[in-house]
C-alpha positions as CSV (number, residue, x, y, z in Angstrom):
1,M,0.0,0.0,0.0
2,T,1.1,3.5,-0.7
3,S,1.1,6.3,1.8
4,S,-2.2,8.1,2.1
5,P,-2.5,11.5,0.4
6,D,-3.7,14.6,2.3
7,L,-7.4,14.8,2.1
8,L,-10.1,17.5,2.4
9,I,-13.7,16.3,2.8
10,R,-16.2,19.1,2.2
11,H,-19.7,19.6,3.6
12,V,-20.2,17.0,6.3
13,R,-22.2,17.2,9.6
14,P,-20.0,16.0,12.5
15,L,-22.3,14.0,14.7
16,G,-25.2,15.9,13.3
17,A,-23.8,19.4,14.0
18,E,-23.7,22.3,11.5
19,P,-22.0,21.6,8.1
20,A,-18.2,21.7,8.2
21,D,-15.1,20.6,6.3
22,V,-12.5,18.1,7.6
23,L,-8.9,18.5,6.6
24,V,-6.6,15.5,7.0
25,L,-2.9,15.8,6.9
26,G,-0.4,13.0,7.5
27,G,-3.2,10.6,8.5
28,R,-4.6,12.8,11.3
29,I,-7.3,15.4,11.5
30,A,-5.7,18.8,11.1
31,A,-8.8,21.0,11.2
32,L,-12.5,20.8,11.3
33,G,-14.7,23.8,10.4
34,P,-16.5,25.6,7.6
35,G,-14.8,26.8,4.4
36,L,-11.4,25.2,4.9
37,A,-8.8,25.7,2.1
38,A,-7.3,22.8,0.3
39,P,-3.5,22.8,0.5
40,A,-1.5,22.2,-2.7
41,G,-1.7,18.6,-3.8
42,C,-4.5,17.7,-1.4
43,A,-7.3,15.4,-2.6
44,V,-10.8,16.8,-2.2
45,E,-14.0,14.8,-1.6
46,D,-17.5,16.1,-1.6
47,G,-19.3,14.8,1.6
48,G,-22.6,15.8,0.2
49,G,-24.0,16.8,3.6
50,A,-23.5,13.3,5.0
51,L,-23.5,12.6,8.7
52,L,-19.9,12.4,9.9
53,L,-19.0,9.8,12.6
54,P,-15.7,8.8,14.0
55,G,-14.5,5.3,13.0
56,L,-16.7,2.7,14.7
57,V,-15.2,0.5,17.5
58,E,-15.9,-3.2,18.1
59,S,-14.9,-3.9,21.7
60,H,-15.6,-7.6,21.9
61,T,-15.5,-10.1,19.0
62,H,-13.8,-13.4,18.2
63,L,-12.3,-13.1,14.7
64,D,-10.5,-16.4,15.0
65,K,-13.7,-18.5,15.4
66,T,-15.9,-17.1,12.7
67,M,-17.3,-19.1,9.8
68,W,-18.0,-15.8,7.9
69,G,-18.2,-16.6,4.2
70,L,-18.1,-20.4,4.6
71,D,-20.9,-22.9,4.1
72,W,-23.6,-22.9,6.7
73,Y,-22.8,-24.7,9.9
74,R,-25.6,-26.8,11.3
75,N,-25.7,-26.1,15.0
76,E,-26.8,-29.1,17.2
77,V,-24.7,-28.3,20.3
78,G,-26.0,-28.9,23.8
79,P,-27.3,-26.0,26.0
80,R,-24.5,-25.6,28.6
81,L,-21.6,-23.3,28.3
82,I,-19.1,-26.2,28.6
83,D,-21.0,-28.0,25.8
84,R,-20.3,-25.1,23.4
85,I,-16.7,-24.9,24.5
86,D,-16.0,-28.6,24.0
87,N,-17.9,-28.7,20.7
88,E,-16.1,-25.8,19.2
89,R,-12.6,-27.1,20.2
90,A,-13.3,-30.5,18.7
91,L,-14.9,-29.0,15.5
92,R,-11.9,-26.6,14.9
93,A,-9.4,-29.4,15.4
94,A,-11.3,-31.8,13.1
95,S,-12.0,-29.3,10.3
96,G,-8.6,-27.6,10.3
97,H,-10.3,-24.2,10.8
98,D,-7.9,-21.5,9.5
99,A,-8.0,-18.6,11.9
100,G,-5.8,-16.5,9.6
101,T,-8.1,-16.7,6.6
102,Q,-11.3,-16.4,8.6
103,S,-10.1,-13.5,10.7
104,M,-9.0,-11.6,7.6
105,A,-12.4,-12.1,6.0
106,L,-14.4,-10.8,9.0
107,A,-12.0,-8.0,9.8
108,K,-12.4,-6.7,6.2
109,A,-16.1,-7.0,6.5
110,F,-16.0,-4.8,9.6
111,L,-13.8,-2.3,7.8
112,A,-16.1,-2.0,4.8
113,L,-18.9,-0.9,7.2
114,G,-16.7,1.6,9.1
115,T,-15.1,-0.3,12.0
116,T,-11.5,0.9,12.1
117,R,-10.6,-0.3,15.6
118,L,-11.5,-3.6,17.2
119,R,-10.7,-5.9,20.1
120,T,-10.7,-9.6,19.3
121,H,-10.4,-12.6,21.8
122,V,-8.3,-15.4,20.4
123,D,-8.5,-19.0,21.8
124,I,-5.4,-20.3,23.5
125,D,-5.6,-23.9,24.7
126,T,-3.5,-27.0,25.1
127,D,-5.0,-28.6,21.9
128,A,-4.3,-25.7,19.5
129,G,-1.5,-24.0,21.3
130,L,-0.8,-20.7,19.6
131,R,-2.0,-21.7,16.2
132,H,-5.1,-19.5,16.2
133,L,-3.1,-16.6,17.6
134,E,-0.6,-16.9,14.8
135,G,-3.3,-16.6,12.2
136,V,-4.8,-13.5,13.8
137,L,-1.4,-11.9,14.2
138,R,-0.9,-12.2,10.5
139,T,-4.3,-10.5,9.9
140,R,-3.3,-7.7,12.4
141,A,0.0,-7.2,10.6
142,A,-1.6,-7.1,7.1
143,L,-4.2,-4.5,8.1
144,R,-2.1,-2.4,10.5
145,E,-2.3,0.7,8.3
146,V,-6.1,0.7,8.0
147,Q,-7.4,-1.1,11.1
148,Q,-6.2,-1.2,14.6
149,I,-6.7,-4.7,16.0
150,Q,-6.1,-5.5,19.7
151,I,-5.6,-9.2,20.4
152,V,-6.8,-10.8,23.7
153,A,-5.1,-14.1,24.6
154,F,-8.2,-15.9,25.8
155,P,-8.3,-19.3,27.7
156,Q,-11.7,-20.4,26.2
157,S,-11.4,-23.9,27.6
158,G,-10.5,-22.6,31.1
159,L,-7.2,-21.8,32.8
160,L,-6.8,-24.3,35.6
161,G,-8.4,-27.5,34.3
162,R,-6.0,-27.9,31.4
163,P,-2.4,-27.9,32.8
164,G,0.0,-25.9,30.6
165,T,-2.6,-23.2,29.7
166,A,-0.9,-20.5,31.9
167,G,2.4,-21.1,30.1
168,L,0.7,-20.8,26.7
169,L,-0.9,-17.5,27.8
170,D,2.5,-16.3,28.9
171,A,3.9,-17.3,25.5
172,A,1.0,-15.6,23.7
173,L,1.6,-12.3,25.4
174,A,5.3,-12.6,24.6
175,A,4.4,-13.3,20.9
176,G,2.4,-10.2,20.5
177,A,-1.0,-10.5,22.1
178,D,-2.0,-7.1,23.6
179,V,-4.4,-8.1,26.4
180,L,-4.8,-11.1,28.8
181,G,-8.2,-12.7,28.9
182,G,-9.9,-14.7,31.6
183,L,-13.1,-16.7,31.9
184,D,-15.5,-17.5,34.8
185,P,-13.1,-18.1,37.7
186,C,-15.8,-20.0,39.7
187,A,-18.0,-21.8,37.1
188,I,-15.2,-22.9,34.7
189,D,-12.0,-22.9,36.7
190,G,-13.6,-24.0,40.0
191,D,-11.0,-22.1,42.1
192,P,-11.5,-18.4,41.8
193,V,-8.7,-17.4,44.0
194,Q,-6.0,-19.4,42.2
195,S,-7.5,-18.5,38.8
196,L,-7.5,-14.8,39.4
197,D,-4.1,-14.8,41.2
198,T,-2.6,-16.6,38.2
199,L,-4.2,-14.1,35.7
200,F,-3.2,-10.9,37.6
201,A,0.4,-12.2,38.1
202,L,0.7,-12.9,34.4
203,A,-0.8,-9.5,33.5
204,E,1.6,-7.8,35.9
205,R,4.6,-9.6,34.5
206,H,3.8,-8.5,31.0
207,G,2.3,-5.1,31.8
208,A,-0.8,-6.2,30.0
209,P,-4.4,-5.1,30.5
210,L,-7.0,-7.7,31.5
211,D,-10.4,-8.5,29.9
212,I,-12.3,-11.1,31.8
213,H,-15.4,-12.9,30.4
214,L,-17.9,-13.1,33.3
215,H,-20.9,-15.2,32.4
216,E,-21.6,-16.3,36.0
217,P,-25.0,-15.4,37.3
218,G,-26.2,-13.8,40.5
219,A,-24.3,-14.4,43.7
220,M,-21.6,-16.5,42.1
221,G,-20.8,-13.8,39.5
222,A,-20.9,-11.0,42.2
223,F,-18.4,-13.0,44.3
224,S,-16.1,-13.4,41.3
225,L,-16.5,-9.7,40.4
226,D,-15.7,-8.7,44.0
227,L,-12.4,-10.7,43.8
228,I,-11.5,-9.1,40.5
229,L,-12.1,-5.6,41.9
230,Q,-10.0,-6.5,45.0
231,R,-7.1,-7.6,42.8
232,T,-7.4,-4.6,40.5
233,A,-6.8,-2.3,43.5
234,A,-4.1,-4.5,45.0
235,H,-2.1,-4.7,41.7
236,G,-2.5,-1.1,40.9
237,M,-4.3,-1.9,37.7
238,Q,-6.8,0.9,37.8
239,G,-8.0,1.7,34.2
240,Q,-6.5,-1.5,32.9
241,V,-9.3,-4.1,33.5
242,A,-12.5,-4.8,31.6
243,I,-15.4,-7.1,32.4
244,S,-17.1,-8.6,29.4
245,H,-20.8,-9.5,29.8
246,G,-21.1,-9.1,33.6
247,F,-24.5,-10.8,33.6
248,C,-24.5,-11.0,37.4
249,L,-25.0,-7.3,37.6
250,G,-28.4,-7.7,36.2
251,D,-29.3,-10.6,38.6
252,V,-28.3,-9.3,42.0
253,P,-30.4,-7.0,44.2
254,E,-30.3,-3.3,43.1
255,A,-28.3,-2.1,46.1
256,E,-25.6,-4.8,45.6
257,G,-25.4,-4.1,41.9
258,R,-25.1,-0.4,42.5
259,A,-22.3,-0.9,45.0
260,L,-20.3,-3.1,42.6
261,L,-20.8,-0.6,39.8
262,E,-19.6,2.3,42.0
263,R,-16.5,0.3,42.8
264,M,-15.9,-0.4,39.1
265,A,-16.2,3.3,38.3
266,R,-13.7,4.2,41.1
267,L,-11.2,1.6,39.7
268,G,-11.8,2.5,36.1
269,V,-13.0,-1.0,35.3
270,A,-14.9,-0.9,32.0
271,L,-17.9,-3.0,31.1
272,I,-18.2,-4.5,27.6
273,T,-21.7,-5.7,26.6
274,S,-23.4,-7.3,23.7
275,A,-26.8,-6.5,25.2
276,T,-27.8,-10.1,24.6
277,P,-31.6,-10.8,24.8
278,S,-31.0,-14.2,26.3
279,R,-29.5,-13.3,29.7
280,S,-29.9,-10.7,32.4
281,V,-27.7,-7.8,31.5
282,P,-26.2,-5.0,33.6
283,P,-28.8,-2.2,34.1
284,W,-28.0,0.5,31.6
285,R,-29.0,3.6,33.6
286,M,-27.4,2.4,36.8
287,C,-24.1,1.9,34.9
288,L,-24.2,5.4,33.6
289,E,-25.2,6.9,36.9
290,A,-22.3,5.1,38.6
291,G,-19.9,6.5,35.9
292,V,-18.9,3.1,34.5
293,T,-17.6,3.1,30.9
294,V,-19.9,0.9,28.9
295,A,-18.6,-0.4,25.5
296,G,-20.4,-2.5,23.0
297,G,-19.4,-5.6,21.0
298,N,-21.0,-8.4,19.0
299,D,-19.3,-11.3,20.8
300,G,-19.2,-14.2,18.3
301,I,-20.4,-13.8,14.7
302,R,-21.5,-16.7,12.6
303,D,-19.5,-19.4,14.4
304,A,-20.0,-22.7,16.3
305,W,-21.6,-20.9,19.2
306,T,-24.1,-18.8,17.3
307,P,-25.5,-18.3,13.8
308,Y,-26.2,-14.6,14.6
309,G,-24.3,-11.4,14.4
310,S,-22.9,-9.2,11.7
311,P,-19.9,-6.9,11.3
312,D,-22.1,-3.7,11.5
313,M,-21.5,-1.7,14.6
314,L,-24.5,0.5,13.9
315,E,-26.6,-2.6,14.1
316,R,-25.0,-3.5,17.4
317,A,-25.8,0.0,18.7
318,M,-29.4,-0.6,17.6
319,F,-29.5,-3.9,19.6
320,I,-28.1,-2.1,22.7
321,G,-30.9,0.5,22.3
322,L,-33.6,-2.2,21.8
323,R,-32.4,-4.2,24.8
324,H,-32.5,-1.2,27.1
325,N,-35.6,0.4,25.7
326,L,-33.8,3.5,24.5
327,R,-36.3,5.5,22.5
328,R,-35.4,9.2,22.8
329,D,-32.8,10.5,20.3
330,D,-30.5,11.5,23.1
331,E,-30.7,8.0,24.5
332,I,-30.0,6.4,21.1
333,A,-26.9,8.7,20.9
334,L,-25.7,7.1,24.1
335,A,-26.1,3.7,22.4
336,L,-23.9,4.9,19.6
337,N,-21.4,6.1,22.1
338,C,-20.9,2.4,23.2
339,V,-19.5,1.7,19.7
340,T,-17.6,5.0,19.3
341,H,-16.0,7.0,22.2
342,A,-16.9,4.7,25.1
343,G,-15.6,1.7,23.1
344,A,-12.3,3.5,22.4
345,R,-12.0,4.5,26.0
346,G,-12.9,1.0,27.4
347,C,-10.3,-0.7,25.1
348,G,-7.7,2.0,25.5
349,F,-7.5,3.1,21.9
350,A,-5.7,6.5,21.8
351,A,-6.1,9.5,19.5
352,Y,-9.7,8.7,18.9
353,G,-12.5,11.1,17.8
354,L,-13.2,14.1,15.6
355,A,-10.8,16.6,17.1
356,P,-7.6,18.0,15.6
357,G,-4.8,15.6,16.3
358,D,-7.0,12.5,16.3
359,R,-6.2,9.7,13.9
360,A,-8.3,10.3,10.8
361,D,-10.8,7.4,11.1
362,L,-14.0,8.7,9.7
363,V,-17.3,7.3,8.5
364,L,-19.8,9.2,6.3
365,V,-23.3,8.0,6.7
366,D,-26.4,8.9,4.6
367,A,-28.5,9.8,7.7
368,Q,-30.3,12.8,9.0
369,T,-29.3,12.4,12.6
370,V,-27.3,10.1,14.8
371,A,-30.5,8.3,16.0
372,H,-31.5,7.8,12.3
373,A,-28.1,6.3,11.5
374,V,-28.4,3.8,14.4
375,V,-32.0,2.8,13.8
376,A,-31.9,2.6,10.0
377,R,-28.2,1.4,9.8
378,T,-28.0,3.5,6.7
379,A,-25.4,3.2,3.9
380,R,-21.8,4.1,4.6
381,R,-21.0,6.6,1.9
382,L,-17.3,6.7,2.7
383,V,-14.9,5.1,5.2
384,V,-11.5,6.7,5.9
385,A,-8.9,4.9,8.0
386,G,-5.7,6.6,9.0
387,G,-6.4,9.3,6.4
388,R,-6.8,6.7,3.6
389,I,-10.1,6.1,1.8
390,V,-10.7,2.4,2.3
391,A,-14.3,1.9,1.4
392,R,-17.1,3.5,-0.7
393,H,-20.8,2.6,-0.4
394,G,-20.0,-0.5,1.7
395,A,-17.3,-2.0,-0.6
396,L,-13.6,-1.9,0.1
397,V,-11.3,0.1,-2.2
398,A,-9.0,-2.6,-3.5
399,A,-5.9,-0.4,-3.9
400,A,-6.2,0.7,-0.2
401,V,-6.6,-2.7,1.5
402,P,-4.4,-5.8,1.3
403,A,-5.8,-8.7,-0.7
């Protein structure tokens, strides 16, 4: 790929505000305002009055698992979490599932619809070793100029029940994974103290953030969350821990949930939600009142766990709005925030937004307002990543994105 030219986009409406121009120099926003002059040699695009959004953020997906673009998978797996874990591990081993090819296909589909930054969990286990990680590392390297991908080394089959997993997580972080993942310290690992002590020690050794899947319900989940918050404070990891799902926060009595959320806010522990309709979810307004950063993600997309999902973060914002009965335009704007600014903040993506100095990740949407964009999931007229035009009308620009 060649370096991106400087770019002036005329006549857009930043997050629905008054029309303005955006000047991009060296891959970053240089100015935002009406009537900007185009420097010599600068490419000029007519925004046509489109709504301007910052690049969309996917805070929780699993690129390595997806069957996006493959033949339909007939799902006959049992109802328990462990059934899904065991089924998927066996299926991937038997089919020779290629995490590199599949992660590239889904990452590009995300990019075409405006997702310029994403966090993906990648399975690390004693059957596959680092094979899935190696595939996603190749995808991250190939797309590094147009999409920022954070990789979570994730013990999907559990940490303690399969000896050698901790060593593989250690190797995964050394090999280039950005974040350390965890999973249900009570329900899956059976020893929450040892599980979390192991995780936090590994994170501290590598200076890595943590993102812990917490599916556990009610009192069990609240107990695990309490232990996580204790260790976050003890290890000085404020602002470096995220809880994915956190279903227990929707199960426990209101006073207990509010107290946990207030502790999360004080420690800078983010919550990442898919707003699933199938489980209790953390109460939306209570999260915001407590000051917790709430980011949004799809979780799995078209894989052995679920046939659902799509790489459209405006659709995910809509699902968040539906799950929490957000109807007013200002409430729907908060749902969009989960897949924009709050997503970037929860994952630690820097230089994000529509201000001078921010990386020029921009999405032009044919919509009247932010709420209209979320509800109608309208066409992406243009996607710009790092100052480079990478997609038009939902299709990638071949010259700007690796094959």
